[in-house]
N, C-alpha and C positions, 0 to 999 in steps of 0.2 A: 504494500500500500504506500501511497505517497501523500504529501500534503501540498495544499495551495494556500496562498495568503490573499485575503480580500484586500482591496485598496485601503480600506480603513485600518486593517491590521498592519499592513506595510507602513502606513503613516505613523502608527503608534510605535512601531519598532524604531523608526527614525527618531521619534520624540524621546524614547527611552535612551537611545544612543547619545543624543545631544545632551540630555540632562545628566546622564551618568558620567559622560566625558567632562562636562563642565564642573561637576561636583566631586568626582572621585578619580578622574584621570583615565588615560587611554588603556592602561593595563586592566583596570577594573571593568571598563566598558567591554573590552574584548572577552573577558572572563564571563561577564554576565550574559552578553549576547550569545556566546558559545553555549552556555547552559540553557538559554531560552530555545535556541535552535535544536539542541539535543532533546529538549522536552517535546518538540514537534515530532522528531524521529521516534521517540518513545511512544507517543500517541499513535503513530502509524503502526507500530508493532503491537500496541495494546489499545485499540481505539475506544474501548468501553471503560477504560480506567478512569476517565473523567466522570464526575457526577452528572446525572441528568439534571438539566437546568430548566428546560421547557420541552414542549412536545418533540422537537427535533434538534435541540441544542444540548451540548454538554459543556461542562466547565471543569477545567483542570487548574490547580494552583501551582504556579512556579514562583517560589520565593515570595516576592511582594507584588506579584501580578496574577490576575485571573486571565486564563486563556479560554476564550469561548470558541467552540467549533461545532461543525455539523459533520455527520457521517454520511458518506455516499458509498456505493458498491466498491469503487476502485480507489477512492481517496478521501481525505478529510479536508474540509475547508476551514481554515482559521478565520473566523469572522471578526473577532475583536480581541483586544488585549487591554485590560484596565488595571490600574494600580489598586491594591487592596484597600487603600484609603478613599478611593473614589466612590461616589454613590452608584449603586447598581440598579438595574431595571427592577421594577416591583414584581414582575412576573417571574415565575420559576421558583425553584427551591434554593435558598441561600446555602452555599457550601459552609460547613462548620469551620 
């Protein structure tokens, strides 16, 4: 299985990179983004490991970010990435 990033998720990754680089430096940015992309690969290997969020969405927590995604037959679509301090949609089941 493979993953795809929505335009929104791709923009969020760029924002995470800019913030992390500005506050923690290049090495920490590379380490964090490497872990984030590794979590996408992990989800491809274990697509149901994220908690069910809504009818067709799942949510996986990577460190301080929620990764929202949808399952398809041959891939997962990363739809959004939000900081755990951000307000989340009111629908779905809140991850513990």
